[in-house]
N, CA, C and O atoms as a DFTB+ gen file, in Angstrom:
772 C
 N C O
     1  1       0.833      -1.218       0.000
     2  2       0.000       0.000       0.000
     3  2       0.859       1.256       0.000
     4  3       2.014       1.236       0.425
     5  1       0.281       2.341      -0.479
     6  2       1.029       3.610      -0.488
     7  2       1.339       4.071       0.941
     8  3       0.711       3.631       1.904
     9  1       2.314       4.957       1.049
    10  2       2.813       5.435       2.347
    11  2       1.721       6.149       3.145
    12  3       1.690       6.016       4.369
    13  1       0.826       6.900       2.501
    14  2      -0.176       7.695       3.218
    15  2      -1.221       6.837       3.915
    16  3      -1.789       7.269       4.918
    17  1      -1.493       5.626       3.411
    18  2      -2.560       4.814       3.970
    19  2      -2.152       4.096       5.267
    20  3      -3.015       3.731       6.066
    21  1      -0.879       3.898       5.474
    22  2      -0.424       3.220       6.686
    23  2      -0.517       4.146       7.899
    24  3      -0.248       5.343       7.800
    25  1      -0.900       3.579       9.044
    26  2      -0.905       4.451      10.241
    27  2       0.520       4.877      10.580
    28  3       1.451       4.072      10.577
    29  1       0.652       6.127      10.863
    30  2       1.966       6.673      11.154
    31  2       2.336       6.374      12.595
    32  3       1.534       6.577      13.507
    33  1       3.564       5.887      12.796
    34  2       4.055       5.632      14.152
    35  2       4.583       6.931      14.744
    36  3       5.177       7.754      14.047
    37  1       4.358       7.096      16.021
    38  2       4.839       8.307      16.689
    39  2       6.352       8.260      16.796
    40  3       6.940       7.199      17.007
    41  1       6.967       9.410      16.648
    42  2       8.412       9.487      16.827
    43  2       8.708       9.580      18.308
    44  3       7.810       9.779      19.126
    45  1       9.957       9.436      18.637
    46  2      10.354       9.452      20.046
    47  2       9.968      10.780      20.710
    48  3       9.507      10.779      21.851
    49  1      10.144      11.879      20.036
    50  2       9.817      13.178      20.615
    51  2       8.334      13.350      20.850
    52  3       7.929      13.985      21.824
    53  1       7.508      12.787      19.962
    54  2       6.066      12.941      20.120
    55  2       5.505      12.039      21.206
    56  3       4.614      12.440      21.954
    57  1       6.011      10.854      21.291
    58  2       5.405       9.878      22.182
    59  2       6.062       9.844      23.555
    60  3       5.431       9.417      24.522
    61  1       7.282      10.274      23.664
    62  2       7.976      10.179      24.933
    63  2       8.561       8.795      25.104
    64  3       8.284       7.897      24.309
    65  1       9.357       8.619      26.121
    66  2      10.053       7.341      26.301
    67  2       9.117       6.198      26.647
    68  3       9.301       5.083      26.159
    69  1       8.116       6.453      27.480
    70  2       7.242       5.351      27.897
    71  2       6.353       4.877      26.756
    72  3       5.977       3.706      26.707
    73  1       6.018       5.770      25.847
    74  2       5.102       5.419      24.773
    75  2       5.814       5.131      23.467
    76  3       5.187       5.203      22.410
    77  1       7.077       4.813      23.497
    78  2       7.836       4.595      22.277
    79  2       7.211       3.472      21.468
    80  3       7.058       2.349      21.950
    81  1       6.857       3.788      20.246
    82  2       6.282       2.797      19.362
    83  2       4.768       2.762      19.412
    84  3       4.154       2.100      18.575
    85  1       4.148       3.436      20.342
    86  2       2.691       3.479      20.403
    87  2       2.209       4.771      19.779
    88  3       2.968       5.730      19.635
    89  1       0.973       4.787      19.419
    90  2       0.402       6.016      18.883
    91  2       0.219       7.017      20.002
    92  3      -0.087       6.652      21.137
    93  1       0.409       8.284      19.672
    94  2       0.187       9.340      20.654
    95  2      -1.282       9.695      20.629
    96  3      -1.752      10.307      19.670
    97  1      -2.018       9.325      21.663
    98  2      -3.459       9.584      21.697
    99  2      -3.769      10.974      22.224
   100  3      -4.911      11.426      22.146
   101  1      -2.781      11.646      22.751
   102  2      -3.004      12.989      23.275
   103  2      -3.412      12.972      24.742
   104  3      -3.302      13.990      25.426
   105  1      -3.871      11.855      25.221
   106  2      -4.274      11.766      26.628
   107  2      -3.091      11.289      27.460
   108  3      -2.413      10.332      27.087
   109  1      -2.853      11.925      28.537
   110  2      -1.775      11.540      29.438
   111  2      -2.368      10.789      30.617
   112  3      -3.496      11.050      31.036
   113  1      -1.600       9.863      31.141
   114  2      -2.039       9.157      32.330
   115  2      -1.911      10.081      33.528
   116  3      -0.895      10.754      33.702
   117  1      -2.926      10.109      34.334
   118  2      -2.876      10.929      35.547
   119  2      -2.500      10.056      36.715
   120  3      -2.930       8.909      36.827
   121  1      -1.688      10.623      37.583
   122  2      -1.321       9.899      38.786
   123  2      -2.512       9.866      39.729
   124  3      -3.247      10.845      39.855
   125  1      -2.690       8.746      40.380
   126  2      -3.735       8.655      41.389
   127  2      -3.292       9.458      42.605
   128  3      -2.121       9.420      42.983
   129  1      -4.213      10.177      43.212
   130  2      -3.816      10.916      44.414
   131  2      -3.401       9.952      45.518
   132  3      -4.039       8.924      45.748
   133  1      -2.343      10.304      46.174
   134  2      -1.821       9.451      47.232
   135  2      -2.674       9.572      48.478
   136  3      -3.065      10.672      48.867
   137  1      -2.961       8.443      49.104
   138  2      -3.699       8.468      50.370
   139  2      -2.781       8.809      51.522
   140  3      -3.243       9.218      52.587
   141  1      -1.486       8.644      51.320
   142  2      -0.528       8.844      52.395
   143  2      -0.101      10.310      52.498
   144  3       0.214      10.776      53.592
   145  1      -0.082      11.036      51.395
   146  2       0.427      12.410      51.393
   147  2      -0.264      13.316      52.416
   148  3       0.432      14.032      53.136
   149  1      -1.606      13.319      52.517
   150  2      -2.212      14.181      53.547
   151  2      -1.795      13.803      54.956
   152  3      -1.648      14.675      55.812
   153  1      -1.602      12.514      55.208
   154  2      -1.171      12.091      56.540
   155  2       0.226      12.587      56.845
   156  3       0.508      13.007      57.967
   157  1       1.109      12.542      55.845
   158  2       2.474      13.011      56.032
   159  2       2.461      14.504      56.315
   160  3       3.200      14.977      57.178
   161  1       1.624      15.255      55.593
   162  2       1.567      16.695      55.816
   163  2       1.083      17.001      57.231
   164  3       1.580      17.932      57.865
   165  1       0.123      16.232      57.732
   166  2      -0.354      16.460      59.088
   167  2       0.695      16.119      60.125
   168  3       0.742      16.746      61.183
   169  1       1.532      15.146      59.845
   170  2       2.531      14.727      60.803
   171  2       3.812      15.534      60.715
   172  3       4.660      15.424      61.601
   173  1       3.980      16.338      59.682
   174  2       5.233      17.071      59.486
   175  2       5.608      17.924      60.695
   176  3       6.762      17.872      61.121
   177  1       4.695      18.704      61.269
   178  2       5.102      19.494      62.431
   179  2       5.584      18.634      63.592
   180  3       6.513      19.032      64.294
   181  1       4.979      17.465      63.817
   182  2       5.453      16.592      64.890
   183  2       6.880      16.155      64.648
   184  3       7.685      16.109      65.579
   185  1       7.205      15.834      63.401
   186  2       8.568      15.403      63.107
   187  2       9.554      16.540      63.314
   188  3      10.714      16.294      63.643
   189  1       9.117      17.782      63.129
   190  2       9.980      18.932      63.399
   191  2      10.391      18.952      64.867
   192  3      11.557      19.184      65.185
   193  1       9.444      18.711      65.751
   194  2       9.725      18.760      67.179
   195  2      10.510      17.534      67.636
   196  3      11.309      17.628      68.567
   197  1      10.295      16.392      66.999
   198  2      11.090      15.204      67.318
   199  2      12.550      15.419      66.932
   200  3      13.455      15.006      67.657
   201  1      12.776      16.060      65.800
   202  2      14.138      16.363      65.354
   203  2      14.843      17.212      66.399
   204  3      15.995      16.950      66.744
   205  1      14.152      18.230      66.906
   206  2      14.737      19.109      67.922
   207  2      14.959      18.384      69.248
   208  3      15.980      18.587      69.904
   209  1      14.011      17.544      69.640
   210  2      14.136      16.828      70.913
   211  2      15.355      15.910      70.915
   212  3      15.990      15.721      71.952
   213  1      15.678      15.347      69.769
   214  2      16.838      14.455      69.686
   215  2      18.153      15.224      69.767
   216  3      19.184      14.632      70.085
   217  1      18.144      16.515      69.492
   218  2      19.373      17.306      69.478
   219  2      19.505      18.276      70.647
   220  3      20.560      18.886      70.825
   221  1      18.456      18.427      71.443
   222  2      18.491      19.394      72.546
   223  2      19.535      18.989      73.579
   224  3      19.511      17.859      74.066
   225  1      20.457      19.902      73.922
   226  2      21.456      19.587      74.948
   227  2      20.790      19.374      76.305
   228  3      19.732      19.938      76.583
   229  1      21.411      18.565      77.135
   230  2      20.832      18.228      78.444
   231  2      20.685      19.461      79.336
   232  3      19.651      19.629      79.983
   233  1      21.694      20.317      79.378
   234  2      21.668      21.467      80.284
   235  2      21.640      22.801      79.555
   236  3      21.974      23.829      80.145
   237  1      21.257      22.809      78.309
   238  2      21.275      24.061      77.558
   239  2      20.021      24.220      76.718
   240  3      19.089      23.420      76.805
   241  1      20.014      25.233      75.929
   242  2      18.888      25.513      75.057
   243  2      19.226      25.127      73.623
   244  3      20.388      24.905      73.281
   245  1      18.198      25.052      72.798
   246  2      18.341      24.746      71.378
   247  2      17.710      25.880      70.601
   248  3      16.543      26.210      70.808
   249  1      18.479      26.477      69.710
   250  2      17.978      27.582      68.905
   251  2      18.103      27.285      67.428
   252  3      18.809      26.361      67.024
   253  1      17.417      28.068      66.631
   254  2      17.470      27.921      65.190
   255  2      17.689      29.259      64.524
   256  3      17.270      30.294      65.043
   257  1      18.350      29.242      63.364
   258  2      18.623      30.468      62.627
   259  2      18.350      30.225      61.146
   260  3      18.750      29.199      60.595
   261  1      17.673      31.164      60.513
   262  2      17.332      31.054      59.102
   263  2      17.319      32.449      58.499
   264  3      17.207      33.448      59.210
   265  1      17.434      32.501      57.188
   266  2      17.436      33.786      56.487
   267  2      16.266      33.863      55.527
   268  3      15.640      32.853      55.205
   269  1      15.982      35.071      55.074
   270  2      14.973      35.311      54.045
   271  2      15.479      36.441      53.163
   272  3      16.156      37.355      53.633
   273  1      15.150      36.369      51.910
   274  2      15.535      37.429      50.987
   275  2      16.821      37.170      50.255
   276  3      17.385      38.084      49.653
   277  1      17.304      35.937      50.292
   278  2      18.538      35.622      49.594
   279  2      18.291      35.373      48.107
   280  3      19.187      35.570      47.286
   281  1      17.095      34.946      47.763
   282  2      16.769      34.621      46.381
   283  2      16.540      35.825      45.472
   284  3      16.969      35.793      44.318
   285  1      15.881      36.886      45.944
   286  2      15.620      38.021      45.057
   287  2      16.900      38.725      44.605
   288  3      17.934      38.648      45.268
   289  1      16.810      39.398      43.488
   290  2      17.969      40.095      42.933
   291  2      18.224      41.426      43.619
   292  3      19.318      41.980      43.511
   293  1      17.242      41.936      44.310
   294  2      17.400      43.236      44.952
   295  2      16.785      43.190      46.341
   296  3      15.926      42.357      46.629
   297  1      17.233      44.087      47.187
   298  2      16.663      44.181      48.525
   299  2      17.595      43.643      49.590
   300  3      18.614      43.024      49.283
   301  1      17.242      43.881      50.848
   302  2      18.089      43.443      51.956
   303  2      17.934      41.948      52.231
   304  3      16.995      41.308      51.758
   305  1      18.868      41.411      52.996
   306  2      18.794      40.036      53.479
   307  2      18.433      40.120      54.960
   308  3      19.079      40.839      55.723
   309  1      17.413      39.393      55.356
   310  2      16.952      39.414      56.737
   311  2      17.126      38.010      57.312
   312  3      16.846      37.018      56.638
   313  1      17.584      37.932      58.549
   314  2      17.746      36.644      59.226
   315  2      17.093      36.731      60.597
   316  3      16.976      37.807      61.184
   317  1      16.673      35.578      61.090
   318  2      16.077      35.508      62.426
   319  2      16.673      34.332      63.172
   320  3      17.069      33.331      62.576
   321  1      16.730      34.471      64.485
   322  2      17.196      33.402      65.364
   323  2      16.184      33.261      66.490
   324  3      15.755      34.258      67.071
   325  1      15.803      32.033      66.798
   326  2      14.750      31.775      67.778
   327  2      15.160      30.627      68.689
   328  3      15.725      29.630      68.239
   329  1      14.866      30.784      69.988
   330  2      14.978      29.692      70.948
   331  2      13.566      29.422      71.443
   332  3      12.937      30.290      72.048
   333  1      13.067      28.213      71.185
   334  2      11.728      27.842      71.639
   335  2      11.801      27.192      73.019
   336  3      12.810      26.586      73.382
   337  1      10.717      27.328      73.779
   338  2      10.638      26.659      75.074
   339  2      10.661      25.151      74.849
   340  3      10.077      24.662      73.882
   341  1      11.327      24.412      75.730
   342  2      11.350      22.945      75.575
   343  2       9.940      22.354      75.677
   344  3       9.082      22.872      76.392
   345  1       9.728      21.275      74.957
   346  2       8.465      20.528      74.973
   347  2       7.268      21.415      74.634
   348  3       6.196      21.273      75.222
   349  1       7.455      22.318      73.695
   350  2       6.370      23.173      73.233
   351  2       6.090      22.841      71.777
   352  3       6.988      22.919      70.938
   353  1       4.861      22.476      71.474
   354  2       4.460      22.202      70.087
   355  2       3.635      23.386      69.589
   356  3       2.732      23.860      70.277
   357  1       3.952      23.848      68.405
   358  2       3.244      24.973      67.809
   359  2       2.429      24.442      66.639
   360  3       3.001      24.017      65.636
   361  1       1.097      24.460      66.749
   362  2       0.293      23.933      65.653
   363  2       0.462      24.767      64.380
   364  3       0.423      25.997      64.416
   365  1       0.649      24.081      63.273
   366  2       0.783      24.754      61.984
   367  2       2.185      25.192      61.647
   368  3       2.406      25.734      60.564
   369  1       3.156      24.978      62.543
   370  2       4.525      25.399      62.268
   371  2       5.144      24.505      61.202
   372  3       5.074      23.279      61.286
   373  1       5.742      25.125      60.213
   374  2       6.399      24.408      59.127
   375  2       7.283      25.410      58.405
   376  3       7.383      26.565      58.820
   377  1       7.916      24.983      57.343
   378  2       8.670      25.888      56.487
   379  2       7.734      27.005      56.036
   380  3       6.617      26.723      55.602
   381  1       8.158      28.256      56.127
   382  2       7.276      29.388      55.835
   383  2       6.727      29.349      54.407
   384  3       5.656      29.893      54.139
   385  1       7.455      28.712      53.497
   386  2       6.957      28.616      52.124
   387  2       5.806      27.625      52.004
   388  3       5.062      27.654      51.023
   389  1       5.655      26.751      52.991
   390  2       4.588      25.746      52.963
   391  2       3.363      26.152      53.773
   392  3       2.328      25.489      53.705
   393  1       3.469      27.239      54.538
   394  2       2.328      27.719      55.319
   395  2       1.507      28.643      54.434
   396  3       2.064      29.558      53.827
   397  1       0.190      28.430      54.342
   398  2      -0.640      29.333      53.551
   399  2      -0.528      30.772      54.074
   400  3      -0.418      30.999      55.279
   401  1      -0.557      31.711      53.171
   402  2      -0.354      33.114      53.543
   403  2      -1.356      33.586      54.596
   404  3      -1.019      34.403      55.454
   405  1      -2.578      33.078      54.532
   406  2      -3.605      33.489      55.489
   407  2      -3.281      33.019      56.904
   408  3      -3.742      33.639      57.862
   409  1      -2.504      31.943      57.072
   410  2      -2.196      31.396      58.400
   411  2      -0.872      31.889      58.974
   412  3      -0.586      31.651      60.148
   413  1      -0.061      32.567      58.171
   414  2       1.279      32.962      58.631
   415  2       1.241      33.885      59.835
   416  3       2.047      33.727      60.751
   417  1       0.334      34.835      59.858
   418  2       0.266      35.766      60.988
   419  2      -0.101      35.047      62.281
   420  3       0.433      35.361      63.344
   421  1      -1.012      34.083      62.188
   422  2      -1.409      33.329      63.378
   423  2      -0.241      32.480      63.891
   424  3      -0.020      32.393      65.099
   425  1       0.505      31.857      62.977
   426  2       1.662      31.047      63.374
   427  2       2.754      31.950      63.959
   428  3       3.424      31.578      64.923
   429  1       2.924      33.131      63.372
   430  2       3.908      34.093      63.878
   431  2       3.609      34.456      65.331
   432  3       4.517      34.493      66.161
   433  1       2.345      34.723      65.637
   434  2       1.961      35.058      67.017
   435  2       2.227      33.893      67.960
   436  3       2.682      34.096      69.085
   437  1       1.944      32.667      67.505
   438  2       2.199      31.493      68.333
   439  2       3.695      31.297      68.583
   440  3       4.097      30.890      69.673
   441  1       4.517      31.589      67.568
   442  2       5.972      31.457      67.729
   443  2       6.478      32.454      68.767
   444  3       7.300      32.105      69.615
   445  1       5.994      33.683      68.705
   446  2       6.451      34.692      69.660
   447  2       6.059      34.346      71.095
   448  3       6.809      34.636      72.027
   449  1       4.899      33.732      71.281
   450  2       4.495      33.351      72.641
   451  2       5.269      32.128      73.131
   452  3       5.464      31.965      74.335
   453  1       5.715      31.262      72.205
   454  2       6.438      30.045      72.590
   455  2       7.949      30.249      72.634
   456  3       8.685      29.322      72.974
   457  1       8.420      31.441      72.296
   458  2       9.865      31.688      72.223
   459  2      10.408      32.163      73.565
   460  3       9.831      33.032      74.218
   461  1      11.538      31.568      73.960
   462  2      12.276      32.084      75.114
   463  2      13.001      33.365      74.731
   464  3      13.063      34.318      75.507
   465  1      13.550      33.371      73.514
   466  2      14.268      34.547      73.010
   467  2      14.236      34.496      71.487
   468  3      14.129      33.429      70.883
   469  1      14.332      35.670      70.890
   470  2      14.400      35.746      69.439
   471  2      15.143      37.013      69.040
   472  3      15.198      37.985      69.793
   473  1      15.707      36.981      67.854
   474  2      16.419      38.141      67.349
   475  2      16.281      38.224      65.841
   476  3      16.107      37.215      65.157
   477  1      16.361      39.437      65.341
   478  2      16.265      39.678      63.900
   479  2      17.460      40.516      63.485
   480  3      17.801      41.495      64.148
   481  1      18.090      40.134      62.395
   482  2      19.213      40.892      61.850
   483  2      19.001      41.147      60.377
   484  3      18.320      40.387      59.689
   485  1      19.592      42.223      59.903
   486  2      19.394      42.604      58.506
   487  2      20.703      43.105      57.916
   488  3      21.461      43.824      58.567
   489  1      20.951      42.716      56.690
   490  2      22.079      43.261      55.926
   491  2      21.480      44.106      54.803
   492  3      20.708      43.611      53.981
   493  1      21.839      45.362      54.783
   494  2      21.262      46.291      53.817
   495  2      21.791      46.023      52.405
   496  3      22.743      45.267      52.212
   497  1      21.158      46.653      51.445
   498  2      21.515      46.467      50.035
   499  2      22.967      46.871      49.783
   500  3      23.669      46.203      49.024
   501  1      23.418      47.946      50.403
   502  2      24.805      48.396      50.205
   503  2      25.784      47.350      50.747
   504  3      26.849      47.139      50.167
   505  1      25.427      46.699      51.853
   506  2      26.290      45.645      52.397
   507  2      26.304      44.415      51.499
   508  3      27.340      43.768      51.346
   509  1      25.162      44.090      50.906
   510  2      25.107      42.971      49.962
   511  2      25.985      43.279      48.753
   512  3      26.726      42.416      48.282
   513  1      25.899      44.517      48.249
   514  2      26.717      44.907      47.095
   515  2      28.207      44.907      47.444
   516  3      29.040      44.528      46.621
   517  1      28.535      45.327      48.647
   518  2      29.941      45.415      49.045
   519  2      30.544      44.039      49.317
   520  3      31.636      43.738      48.834
   521  1      29.846      43.202      50.084
   522  2      30.411      41.932      50.522
   523  2      30.120      40.792      49.557
   524  3      31.052      40.064      49.215
   525  1      28.966      40.600      49.123
   526  2      28.335      39.601      48.253
   527  2      27.215      38.963      49.070
   528  3      27.163      39.127      50.289
   529  1      26.340      38.251      48.414
   530  2      25.135      37.754      49.079
   531  2      25.467      36.722      50.163
   532  3      24.799      36.677      51.196
   533  1      26.473      35.909      49.939
   534  2      26.830      34.876      50.902
   535  2      27.335      35.486      52.213
   536  3      26.880      35.111      53.293
   537  1      28.265      36.416      52.112
   538  2      28.799      37.060      53.320
   539  2      27.760      37.948      53.991
   540  3      27.718      38.044      55.217
   541  1      26.916      38.601      53.183
   542  2      25.872      39.451      53.750
   543  2      24.847      38.613      54.524
   544  3      24.298      39.065      55.528
   545  1      24.598      37.401      54.050
   546  2      23.698      36.500      54.775
   547  2      24.260      36.172      56.149
   548  3      23.534      36.193      57.143
   549  1      25.561      35.867      56.206
   550  2      26.187      35.577      57.494
   551  2      26.199      36.808      58.393
   552  3      26.070      36.680      59.610
   553  1      26.351      37.990      57.818
   554  2      26.307      39.227      58.591
   555  2      24.929      39.396      59.237
   556  3      24.832      39.716      60.421
   557  1      23.877      39.182      58.464
   558  2      22.515      39.284      59.008
   559  2      22.285      38.223      60.078
   560  3      21.658      38.498      61.101
   561  1      22.785      37.017      59.849
   562  2      22.631      35.948      60.835
   563  2      23.377      36.267      62.131
   564  3      22.864      36.015      63.221
   565  1      24.602      36.827      62.014
   566  2      25.356      37.205      63.219
   567  2      24.601      38.244      64.025
   568  3      24.570      38.173      65.254
   569  1      23.997      39.200      63.356
   570  2      23.225      40.230      64.054
   571  2      22.012      39.630      64.756
   572  3      21.701      40.009      65.885
   573  1      21.328      38.701      64.100
   574  2      20.156      38.062      64.705
   575  2      20.566      37.220      65.918
   576  3      19.920      37.274      66.965
   577  1      21.634      36.451      65.771
   578  2      22.099      35.599      66.868
   579  2      22.586      36.451      68.033
   580  3      22.350      36.103      69.190
   581  1      23.257      37.554      67.749
   582  2      23.727      38.453      68.802
   583  2      22.555      38.998      69.616
   584  3      22.619      39.053      70.844
   585  1      21.495      39.396      68.933
   586  2      20.298      39.900      69.603
   587  2      19.662      38.813      70.471
   588  3      19.255      39.072      71.603
   589  1      19.582      37.601      69.933
   590  2      19.009      36.488      70.680
   591  2      19.875      36.128      71.894
   592  3      19.349      35.859      72.974
   593  1      21.211      36.122      71.714
   594  2      22.117      35.773      72.814
   595  2      22.042      36.782      73.962
   596  3      22.181      36.404      75.125
   597  1      21.824      38.057      73.648
   598  2      21.646      39.058      74.698
   599  2      20.443      38.722      75.564
   600  3      20.508      38.818      76.790
   601  1      19.342      38.327      74.928
   602  2      18.138      37.962      75.688
   603  2      18.380      36.712      76.534
   604  3      17.932      36.640      77.678
   605  1      19.090      35.726      75.972
   606  2      19.366      34.493      76.724
   607  2      20.332      34.763      77.886
   608  3      20.208      34.144      78.943
   609  1      21.288      35.679      77.703
   610  2      22.226      36.031      78.781
   611  2      21.479      36.718      79.923
   612  3      21.792      36.488      81.091
   613  1      20.497      37.557      79.597
   614  2      19.690      38.197      80.632
   615  2      18.896      37.174      81.431
   616  3      18.599      37.397      82.605
   617  1      18.553      36.061      80.807
   618  2      17.841      34.977      81.493
   619  2      18.806      34.076      82.262
   620  3      18.375      33.173      82.980
   621  1      20.111      34.318      82.112
   622  2      21.101      33.509      82.801
   623  2      21.408      32.195      82.108
   624  3      21.872      31.254      82.753
   625  1      21.160      32.109      80.807
   626  2      21.399      30.886      80.056
   627  2      22.202      31.214      78.791
   628  3      21.642      31.201      77.695
   629  1      23.489      31.504      78.921
   630  2      24.260      31.944      77.763
   631  2      24.692      30.836      76.805
   632  3      24.961      31.119      75.637
   633  1      24.768      29.572      77.266
   634  2      25.300      28.512      76.403
   635  2      24.173      27.638      75.867
   636  3      23.173      27.400      76.544
   637  1      24.355      27.171      74.648
   638  2      23.366      26.292      74.035
   639  2      23.856      25.810      72.683
   640  3      25.032      25.962      72.352
   641  1      22.960      25.229      71.903
   642  2      23.258      24.720      70.570
   643  2      22.410      25.473      69.573
   644  3      21.210      25.654      69.779
   645  1      23.030      25.914      68.490
   646  2      22.333      26.652      67.444
   647  2      22.309      25.817      66.171
   648  3      23.356      25.411      65.667
   649  1      21.107      25.561      65.653
   650  2      20.946      24.881      64.369
   651  2      20.820      25.947      63.290
   652  3      19.987      26.847      63.389
   653  1      21.650      25.841      62.261
   654  2      21.687      26.842      61.196
   655  2      21.189      26.192      59.914
   656  3      21.663      25.127      59.517
   657  1      20.225      26.848      59.271
   658  2      19.695      26.326      58.017
   659  2      20.739      26.478      56.916
   660  3      21.255      27.575      56.696
   661  1      21.050      25.397      56.231
   662  2      21.990      25.457      55.115
   663  2      23.180      24.550      55.306
   664  3      23.195      23.687      56.184
   665  1      24.181      24.761      54.466
   666  2      25.374      23.917      54.463
   667  2      26.472      24.405      55.397
   668  3      27.382      23.648      55.735
   669  1      26.394      25.672      55.819
   670  2      27.503      26.272      56.556
   671  2      27.044      26.781      57.915
   672  3      25.898      27.201      58.082
   673  1      27.950      26.739      58.880
   674  2      27.706      27.390      60.159
   675  2      28.095      28.857      60.011
   676  3      28.711      29.245      59.018
   677  1      27.737      29.663      60.992
   678  2      27.959      31.109      60.913
   679  2      29.356      31.424      61.431
   680  3      29.636      31.198      62.609
   681  1      30.242      31.943      60.574
   682  2      31.585      32.295      61.058
   683  2      31.521      33.501      61.995
   684  3      30.723      34.418      61.804
   685  1      32.375      33.475      63.002
   686  2      32.454      34.601      63.924
   687  2      31.492      34.526      65.092
   688  3      31.455      35.450      65.906
   689  1      30.719      33.473      65.204
   690  2      29.801      33.307      66.333
   691  2      30.401      32.284      67.272
   692  3      30.608      31.131      66.892
   693  1      30.683      32.698      68.499
   694  2      31.298      31.816      69.493
   695  2      30.208      31.025      70.204
   696  3      29.843      31.322      71.341
   697  1      29.707      30.029      69.522
   698  2      28.596      29.224      70.008
   699  2      28.664      27.879      69.305
   700  3      29.095      27.810      68.154
   701  1      28.252      26.819      69.964
   702  2      28.218      25.508      69.322
   703  2      27.108      25.539      68.266
   704  3      25.960      25.869      68.565
   705  1      27.471      25.191      67.034
   706  2      26.531      25.268      65.920
   707  2      26.511      23.960      65.146
   708  3      27.475      23.194      65.153
   709  1      25.398      23.728      64.484
   710  2      25.271      22.581      63.591
   711  2      24.516      23.039      62.356
   712  3      23.408      23.564      62.462
   713  1      25.112      22.843      61.179
   714  2      24.439      23.170      59.919
   715  2      23.470      22.046      59.583
   716  3      23.816      20.868      59.673
   717  1      22.257      22.417      59.195
   718  2      21.224      21.447      58.842
   719  2      20.683      21.819      57.463
   720  3      20.022      22.844      57.300
   721  1      20.969      20.979      56.482
   722  2      20.460      21.231      55.134
   723  2      18.950      21.045      55.152
   724  3      18.444      20.068      55.704
   725  1      18.232      21.989      54.543
   726  2      16.767      22.042      54.575
   727  2      16.257      22.047      56.012
   728  3      15.273      21.384      56.343
   729  1      16.936      22.796      56.842
   730  2      16.604      22.845      58.260
   731  2      15.222      23.375      58.544
   732  3      14.605      22.984      59.534
   733  1      14.713      24.267      57.690
   734  2      13.388      24.815      57.936
   735  2      12.287      23.790      57.700
   736  3      11.138      24.030      58.069
   737  1      12.618      22.650      57.091
   738  2      11.643      21.568      56.924
   739  2      11.915      20.407      57.878
   740  3      11.157      19.437      57.908
   741  1      12.996      20.500      58.660
   742  2      13.363      19.398      59.547
   743  2      13.334      19.780      61.018
   744  3      13.085      18.921      61.863
   745  1      13.581      21.038      61.350
   746  2      13.701      21.477      62.740
   747  2      12.660      22.539      63.069
   748  3      12.445      23.467      62.289
   749  1      12.017      22.401      64.221
   750  2      11.014      23.383      64.640
   751  2      11.652      24.741      64.938
   752  3      11.078      25.781      64.617
   753  1      12.843      24.731      65.553
   754  2      13.509      25.997      65.876
   755  2      13.881      26.762      64.607
   756  3      13.721      27.981      64.542
   757  1      14.371      26.054      63.618
   758  2      14.755      26.706      62.366
   759  2      13.505      27.171      61.618
   760  3      13.495      28.259      61.042
   761  1      12.451      26.352      61.626
   762  2      11.204      26.750      60.964
   763  2      10.595      27.968      61.656
   764  3      10.004      28.823      60.997
   765  1      10.734      28.052      62.976
   766  2      10.213      29.207      63.713
   767  2      10.987      30.475      63.354
   768  3      10.418      31.566      63.325
   769  1      12.281      30.328      63.083
   770  2      13.077      31.493      62.700
   771  2      12.645      31.977      61.328
   772  3      13.193      32.954      60.818
């Protein structure tokens, strides 16, 4: 038979790897919604507090430090450091990018009531331009931790462990630190910051 009468086979680009050799019907297979995913989302805050409980020093406090504003091309870098009261669960606490915007203010208020101490530091645009974004982030973090440490010293508890979101600890901070990759999704203290 002539070439036009035969059904045309889909090329690799049209059909994709899974459909190689089959006709492209235009319909894609949809994934079935997972029954487990909602349960995992509900349990995520509990796992945040379990992570912290396993790392809390016996005679000290556990704090977290995180930054915001590192991704945008312009603007300051802001960092926060928070020490939460031991054995305190904050409903709805999670990575700030995963909390719906309507609930963020309510979670923020709960964090402030559950915090033993907190601090905020900022590196201005001129400092970001002068140092670079990486060093400016550490500058903002040092300022936040310094503010938090002043509050903890007033309470008579100067020593503790600080969990830092990311790959690096904060240079120039005389405190025991541990870098936690994706810390805002693993630690309650870091998520609170």
